[in-house]
C-alpha angles and dihedrals in degrees: 000000000000091000116019094190111135114222106201121207100216131184092276090102092071096082090047093050090048088062088066089086089065095048136069091253105107094168118069094207093054090049091050092049093051091046092054092047092050092050093052092044094052106111091201095051123109110269112237110213126223111274097040113146121218121203118205118206113197126214120230092253094051099067092134087080090065085084111091092215091058092054093043093051093048095049094041091051099051104029103056089113089065108098095201121088113256121213133187125213121202112190096191099048121027127015096220141070117261123208108231104178130063096256097105094045091053091048092050092051090048093049093049090050092050092045090053093051094045093046091055095050109032116095115246092239091056092048091051092047089056102039099049089068093057124098117263091246091059093046091054091052095046088053087077092065099058132015090221090057091052088057097049094117090058086066105087092203092055092045091052091050092048092050093048091049090056095049097040100044120086115228124209088233087081099043114132093353137143130188130251117202119200112201118192123188136176120253123197099322138024095261099051120082138171126203130207128191127215130185120216118194141153132082092301095021088252095141112088124194130172112231120227111234130185109221107229089203092061108206097011121094113230145192113235115203120188108200101201135060093228143030119254112228088333094310122120122199121206141155134216121230125221123007100044106356090214128167121224141191113216135184107200092194095059099022091232116151127189123194113219110224120248120256117238089235091065093074096057111175137296091277100035125070120201115223112203125204116185109212108176152342123213150146126263103213093186096059098023090239137137117224140190119205121201144159123233118200129176132231124204100165092115092066111040098181105034098159091053088055092052099256117145120252114271130202106232095188109128116246134205122227134191126202117209119204089202094058095027090222144099127245135180121251130194120250128187096221140016116248139179120224116224120235126230102078096293093152130104141168120218134160096348096314134102115219132191139160117253149160113245131215142157116281095257098046098089092155090065093060093082101032119065091187090079099056103066098258094296128145123183136202104229113206124192121195103218095203100042094033092222129140129224129185123207117189111235113225125230096245099177136069115279134199136198092278094050120137128170092230089063092063126090114218130187123194117206145142115264110192093318097323127108103242137185126203117202133190142145112257111255093024127103101218118100132190128199128197127180129208122234099190133007113246096023112098092188090064093071112109126191106221109161139041119167135175159211106021104167114212094006112137131163125010112232107179147319137240135190126309094033099294116151125195116226135180113224124218090256093055096259118139115222139175118231117204112215091203101050101017087228118152118217125187117236096206098246121109122173141160110303091237094062117111122225137202126180128207127191102225130198112191120239133165093211113143111235095214090050099042093113097042 
């Protein structure tokens, strides 16, 4: 609020109301209305600015005002002369402000009238020159005003302008950032890995520096997996496969590392193995807390007839856990459906939400979690609000040509941030044509918009990450890393060439000297 001062209506009104018996006001409500009007008309009275909050304290004998509708009707009836919008906040019911006077309705009517007049008189070229700069979410909503606006993307000129605006505009998401590349390669056998970290900085990220990293496993090689496309306030979250399967918080600027404690559920029993899938890492701005979200599933394939062998019955329903940096502990959270997070770095954090690609199934269909063939060729973007701890699923469209032999599991998908938008790149492995769609609004599948298709890109393989101005990092078949410019389709070498079998993951990193152990101080 502009002014958070609380003006309390105390019991001082009782003597005033008692004077009603000596006046010609026989109705208390009429007297109250006139009293309010006189106060607001007093030229010497203190002016109450917009944004002032009033707190009503109810007496024991006035419990009828505990009903929201009673308060709304009273305020709406006697405060229509107030030109500011009036909202009501109910802490024990809904977590949002509700407009209780007619201000918004009048404004909506006025705006629709003005939109109608403007729409009939503004030239199409002028409308296009304004609208192509708007976010996709706003364009989708404005499409409800005019049919021609709903069909803007059928206009090739408008679509070109909208694309160019995305790739030419700088977004604050990339301010003061560098890139961290995580390279993972096999050692002597298929279960041993070793990871190396590189920092890319400079105007075009042309400066490459290998980061020194202290291996927390001492003499053991390890695979380091960072499960987000960006740092969060300078903190990177990753986990190590094999050996200890631990999760860590790391600040590359200070070198500080914190080991997140194991959850008791990880250990399962002698006959049940816990399978952990880390889904996201983000910041809870409401509670000033850092959280890790993950799914824990259970595997009993090693013992087919457990009950016959005397083992107790086990609930194999997958669970969802959240780690809180503030409490330094894990806890279980409810989820509406079971889902399986995809591998390959398809995780990102944006605007207070963790996002990842996933298959989706009913809570008791555990078998579907690892087999996309049983879920009707559907992939979802799962979004987790870190502050509210709520999930949302957005169906991902099939944005590429299909044939009779098509199956969703045969597609390669890459989730990334494109100039502030959640974006998905799709292609068939082994082919050189790529398709990119962006999302206008989380939870609304109709707000996806396919914007780019480009081919052929000979030798281009897996997408690794993206930076500002529409530049996407690819790994070529020969192990060369290259940038691909969406605007010009130019390919620029990064200057790193490795064995083709090495895996890559890219993180957009913003430096911070925040101490991990003191983050909540």
